[in-house]
PASEBA-1860 file (N, C-alpha, C; in nm, 3 decimals):
! residues 80
1> MGKQFIVS> 0.412/21.552/4.498/0.516/21.539/4.596/0.515/21.401/4.662 ~ 0.402/21.341/4.678/0.391/21.215/4.751/0.467/21.100/4.689 ~ 0.439/21.072/4.564/0.506/20.959/4.499/0.654/20.987/4.480 ~ 0.687/21.112/4.448/0.827/21.149/4.431/0.902/21.134/4.563 ~ 0.838/21.171/4.673/0.899/21.158/4.805/0.927/21.012/4.838 ~ 0.831/20.926/4.813/0.847/20.784/4.843/0.955/20.722/4.756 ~ 0.959/20.760/4.628/1.062/20.708/4.538/1.200/20.754/4.585 ~ 1.209/20.879/4.631/1.337/20.930/4.682/1.383/20.852/4.804
9> ILALLLMG> 1.290/20.824/4.895/1.323/20.747/5.015/1.373/20.608/4.976 ~ 1.302/20.543/4.884/1.343/20.409/4.841/1.480/20.412/4.774 ~ 1.508/20.515/4.694/1.638/20.526/4.629/1.748/20.543/4.732 ~ 1.723/20.625/4.833/1.822/20.643/4.939/1.847/20.513/5.015 ~ 1.740/20.439/5.040/1.755/20.312/5.110/1.837/20.213/5.029 ~ 1.812/20.209/4.899/1.888/20.118/4.814/2.035/20.159/4.807 ~ 2.062/20.289/4.796/2.200/20.335/4.791/2.271/20.307/4.923 ~ 2.200/20.323/5.033/2.258/20.295/5.164/2.295/20.149/5.179
17> SLTAGCSK> 2.210/20.062/5.127/2.240/19.920/5.139/2.359/19.880/5.051 ~ 2.378/19.949/4.941/2.492/19.919/4.854/2.623/19.964/4.918 ~ 2.622/20.075/4.987/2.745/20.125/5.048/2.779/20.053/5.176 ~ 2.683/19.987/5.236/2.707/19.917/5.363/2.753/19.774/5.342 ~ 2.765/19.731/5.220/2.805/19.593/5.196/2.687/19.499/5.216 ~ 2.709/19.387/5.281/2.605/19.287/5.298/2.554/19.279/5.441 ~ 2.555/19.387/5.510/2.508/19.388/5.648/2.356/19.374/5.652 ~ 2.309/19.260/5.697/2.165/19.234/5.702/2.095/19.323/5.804
25> DLVGGAVL> 2.164/19.357/5.913/2.104/19.442/6.015/2.074/19.581/5.960 ~ 2.168/19.638/5.887/2.149/19.771/5.832/2.038/19.771/5.727 ~ 2.040/19.673/5.640/1.939/19.666/5.535/1.800/19.648/5.597 ~ 1.789/19.559/5.694/1.660/19.537/5.759/1.609/19.661/5.829 ~ 1.699/19.732/5.896/1.660/19.855/5.964/1.619/19.963/5.866 ~ 1.690/19.970/5.754/1.657/20.070/5.652/1.521/20.041/5.590 ~ 1.494/19.915/5.565/1.365/19.878/5.507/1.252/19.910/5.605 ~ 1.272/19.875/5.730/1.169/19.905/5.830/1.150/20.056/5.846
33> GGAGVGAA> 1.258/20.131/5.844/1.249/20.276/5.854/1.175/20.335/5.735 ~ 1.206/20.287/5.616/1.138/20.335/5.496/0.990/20.301/5.497 ~ 0.959/20.180/5.544/0.818/20.140/5.553/0.745/20.227/5.655 ~ 0.812/20.260/5.764/0.751/20.345/5.866/0.720/20.484/5.813 ~ 0.815/20.539/5.736/0.794/20.672/5.678/0.678/20.669/5.579 ~ 0.675/20.567/5.495/0.566/20.554/5.398/0.432/20.537/5.464 ~ 0.427/20.457/5.570/0.302/20.435/5.642/0.254/20.564/5.708 ~ 0.345/20.640/5.766/0.308/20.766/5.831/0.255/20.865/5.727
41> YEYQNKRQ> 0.316/20.868/5.611/0.272/20.958/5.504/0.132/20.921/5.456 ~ 0.108/20.791/5.437/-0.024/20.746/5.392/-0.130/20.768/5.501 ~ -0.092/20.753/5.626/-0.186/20.779/5.736/-0.229/20.925/5.734 ~ -0.135/21.015/5.706/-0.169/21.157/5.697/-0.265/21.181/5.581 ~ -0.241/21.114/5.468/-0.333/21.126/5.354/-0.472/21.076/5.390 ~ -0.481/20.967/5.466/-0.611/20.914/5.508/-0.683/21.014/5.597 ~ -0.609/21.075/5.690/-0.670/21.175/5.779/-0.723/21.294/5.699 ~ -0.646/21.337/5.599/-0.691/21.448/5.515/-0.816/21.411/5.437
49> MDRLEEDF> -0.820/21.288/5.385/-0.936/21.243/5.309/-1.059/21.233/5.399 ~ -1.040/21.182/5.521/-1.152/21.173/5.616/-1.205/21.312/5.650 ~ -1.115/21.406/5.673/-1.154/21.544/5.705/-1.227/21.608/5.587 ~ -1.181/21.579/5.466/-1.245/21.630/5.346/-1.387/21.577/5.333 ~ -1.403/21.445/5.354/-1.536/21.384/5.349/-1.629/21.449/5.452 ~ -1.577/21.471/5.571/-1.656/21.531/5.678/-1.699/21.674/5.641 ~ -1.606/21.752/5.586/-1.638/21.889/5.546/-1.744/21.891/5.437 ~ -1.735/21.798/5.343/-1.833/21.793/5.234/-1.971/21.754/5.285
57> KAGRIDRE> -1.977/21.653/5.370/-2.106/21.608/5.425/-2.171/21.714/5.513 ~ -2.088/21.793/5.583/-2.140/21.897/5.671/-2.176/22.024/5.593 ~ -2.144/22.028/5.464/-2.178/22.144/5.383/-2.080/22.259/5.396 ~ -1.964/22.237/5.453/-1.866/22.344/5.467/-1.793/22.374/5.336 ~ -1.794/22.278/5.243/-1.736/22.299/5.110/-1.835/22.248/5.006 ~ -1.827/22.306/4.886/-1.915/22.260/4.778/-1.852/22.144/4.701 ~ -1.926/22.088/4.608/-1.881/21.970/4.533/-1.755/21.999/4.451 ~ -1.749/22.117/4.393/-1.633/22.153/4.311/-1.505/22.157/4.396
65> EYIKRKEQ> -1.513/22.218/4.513/-1.398/22.223/4.604/-1.362/22.083/4.652 ~ -1.464/22.001/4.680/-1.443/21.864/4.724/-1.364/21.785/4.620 ~ -1.405/21.792/4.495/-1.339/21.717/4.388/-1.196/21.767/4.369 ~ -1.178/21.899/4.371/-1.045/21.958/4.354/-0.950/21.911/4.463 ~ -0.992/21.918/4.588/-0.905/21.877/4.699/-0.882/21.726/4.700 ~ -0.984/21.650/4.661/-0.970/21.504/4.655/-0.864/21.465/4.552 ~ -0.864/21.532/4.438/-0.763/21.505/4.334/-0.623/21.538/4.385 ~ -0.610/21.648/4.461/-0.479/21.685/4.515/-0.428/21.579/4.611
73> ISKGSIIY> -0.515/21.527/4.697/-0.475/21.423/4.791/-0.438/21.296/4.714 ~ -0.516/21.263/4.612/-0.492/21.141/4.534/-0.357/21.147/4.463 ~ -0.318/21.263/4.416/-0.189/21.278/4.346/-0.072/21.248/4.439 ~ -0.088/21.277/4.566/0.022/21.257/4.661/0.016/21.126/4.735 ~ -0.068/21.033/4.691/-0.087/20.909/4.764/-0.075/20.789/4.672 ~ -0.027/20.681/4.728/-0.023/20.555/4.653/-0.157/20.483/4.666 ~ -0.221/20.496/4.780/-0.345/20.423/4.809/-0.468/20.488/4.745 ~ -0.480/20.619/4.756/-0.602/20.687/4.708/-0.593/20.722/4.563
END
């Protein structure tokens, strides 16, 4: 869902800029808005990864669960 979500946002931003003509204000605002959404999404992924690391170190989850959840977070992130 993560990469598909970001690609969808970028596609919407590009389509919006095409329909608005050459308005630099709209394009700049759209780019900043898209960057903000992407940053918030990646911040949530970082928080999940930090929580996962903490759970593993504290022994609340085993290695198999750790690897499984880490792969799920990685699939939805550009950074991880």
